[in-house]
C-alpha positions as CSV (number, residue, x, y, z in Angstrom):
1,M,1.4,10.8,0.7
2,K,-1.2,12.7,2.9
3,N,-2.4,11.1,6.2
4,M,-0.3,8.0,5.6
5,M,2.4,6.4,7.7
6,E,5.0,3.7,6.8
7,Y,6.8,1.1,8.7
8,K,8.9,-1.8,7.4
9,D,7.1,-1.6,4.0
10,Y,3.8,-1.5,5.5
11,C,1.6,1.9,5.0
12,G,-1.2,2.7,7.3
13,T,-4.0,5.4,7.1
14,V,-3.9,8.3,9.8
15,E,-7.7,9.4,10.6
16,Y,-9.3,11.3,13.5
17,S,-12.4,10.8,15.4
18,A,-14.0,13.7,17.0
19,A,-16.4,11.6,18.8
20,D,-13.6,9.3,20.8
21,N,-11.2,12.5,20.5
22,I,-8.6,9.8,18.9
23,L,-6.2,9.5,16.0
24,Y,-6.7,5.8,14.8
25,G,-5.8,3.8,11.7
26,K,-5.5,0.7,9.8
27,V,-2.8,-1.3,7.6
28,L,-3.4,-1.2,4.3
29,G,-2.8,-3.7,1.2
30,I,-3.0,-6.7,2.9
31,K,-6.2,-9.1,3.9
32,G,-7.6,-8.8,7.2
33,L,-7.8,-5.5,9.7
34,I,-4.8,-4.5,11.7
35,S,-5.8,-1.2,13.3
36,Y,-4.2,0.9,15.8
37,E,-4.7,3.9,17.6
38,G,-3.3,6.9,19.8
39,D,-4.0,10.1,21.5
40,S,-1.3,11.7,19.7
41,I,0.6,11.7,16.8
42,Q,3.6,10.1,18.7
43,S,1.3,7.6,20.3
44,L,-0.3,6.7,17.3
45,K,3.0,6.0,15.7
46,E,4.3,4.1,18.2
47,D,1.2,1.6,18.0
48,F,1.2,1.4,14.4
49,E,4.8,0.2,14.6
50,N,3.8,-2.2,17.5
51,V,0.9,-3.6,15.5
52,I,3.5,-4.3,12.6
53,D,6.1,-6.0,14.7
54,D,3.5,-7.9,16.4
55,Y,2.0,-9.3,13.5
56,L,5.5,-10.4,12.0
57,E,6.4,-11.8,15.0
58,S,2.8,-13.8,15.0
59,C,3.7,-14.9,11.6
60,T,6.9,-16.1,12.5
61,K,5.8,-17.9,15.5
62,D,2.9,-19.5,13.3
63,G,5.3,-20.6,10.5
64,V,3.4,-18.5,8.3
65,E,4.6,-16.1,5.6
66,P,3.5,-12.3,6.4
67,Q,1.6,-10.9,3.4
68,K,3.4,-8.6,1.5
69,P,1.6,-5.4,0.7
70,Y,1.9,-4.1,-2.9
71,K,3.9,-7.0,-4.3
72,G,4.3,-4.9,-7.9
73,T,1.6,-6.9,-9.7
74,F,-2.1,-5.8,-10.4
75,N,-4.8,-6.2,-12.8
76,V,-5.9,-2.9,-14.6
77,R,-9.0,-3.0,-16.7
78,I,-9.0,-0.2,-19.2
79,A,-10.7,0.2,-22.6
80,P,-9.8,-1.8,-25.5
81,H,-8.9,1.1,-27.6
82,L,-6.7,2.4,-24.6
83,H,-5.1,-1.0,-24.3
84,R,-4.5,-1.2,-28.1
85,S,-3.1,2.1,-28.3
86,L,-0.7,1.5,-25.6
87,A,0.4,-1.7,-26.9
88,A,1.3,0.0,-30.2
89,Y,3.0,2.8,-28.2
90,A,5.2,-0.2,-26.3
91,I,6.2,-2.1,-29.5
92,A,6.8,1.5,-31.5
93,N,9.4,2.3,-28.3
94,G,10.9,-1.3,-28.2
95,Q,9.4,-2.0,-24.9
96,T,7.3,-4.6,-23.2
97,L,3.7,-3.5,-22.4
98,N,4.5,-3.8,-18.6
99,A,7.7,-1.5,-19.0
100,T,5.6,1.1,-20.6
101,V,3.0,1.2,-18.1
102,E,5.4,1.5,-15.4
103,E,6.9,4.6,-17.2
104,A,3.4,5.9,-17.5
105,I,2.8,5.5,-13.9
106,R,6.1,6.5,-12.5
107,H,5.7,9.5,-14.7
108,Y,2.2,10.3,-13.2
109,V,2.8,9.6,-9.3
110,G,6.9,9.9,-9.2
């Protein structure tokens, strides 16, 4: 993905502040704010990885389960006629609704 980094199944943004002349970002897919910055791509990547490692260590130390970004479940609201058409398609193809939605998403985003 464009302007994204990944480390240990966590994703983070890559942004630039012209006012501060720094790169910065935040970890996506979890509650709360975990941010990082750097003055080069390498230092941004290192800080991103360090904040993820610190977060995971802190969770372990506190006996808290780390938040898992993108667990594979989410709610989608669509128009009733699309829901009906999708359900009919799934039944006609011997699939569950979830399997059909996953197939459609895989086709769209790879």
